[in-house]
C-alpha positions as CSV (number, residue, x, y, z in Angstrom):
1,M,90.9,75.6,113.0
2,A,93.3,76.9,111.0
3,N,90.4,77.4,108.5
4,N,88.4,79.7,110.3
5,P,90.5,82.8,110.7
6,K,91.4,82.9,107.0
7,F,87.6,82.1,106.2
8,N,86.1,84.7,109.2
9,Y,89.1,87.6,108.2
10,F,87.8,86.9,103.6
11,T,83.9,87.3,104.5
12,E,84.2,90.1,107.0
13,M,86.7,92.3,104.6
14,D,84.5,91.5,102.0
15,D,83.1,94.2,101.6
16,H,85.6,96.2,101.7
17,M,87.8,94.6,98.8
18,M,84.7,95.3,96.6
19,N,85.1,98.9,97.1
20,Y,88.9,98.6,96.5
21,D,88.3,96.6,93.7
22,E,86.1,99.7,92.2
23,N,88.2,102.2,92.9
24,L,91.2,100.3,91.9
25,I,89.9,99.4,87.9
26,N,89.1,103.5,87.9
27,E,91.8,104.1,88.8
28,I,93.6,101.6,86.3
29,D,91.3,102.6,83.7
30,L,92.1,106.8,84.4
31,F,95.9,105.1,84.3
32,I,95.9,103.5,80.2
33,R,93.7,107.1,79.1
34,T,97.0,108.8,79.9
35,L,99.3,106.1,78.0
36,N,97.2,106.8,74.9
C-alpha cells in the first residue's frame, strides 16, 4: 500500500515535471549566460 500513492503521484505529475524541467533548464541557461 505504501508504494501505490508514490507511484500514482509520479505518474500524474509526469507531464508537469517535464514542463518544469524544461523551464528550469532555460532558467539555468540564462543564468549561466549572465555569468559569462
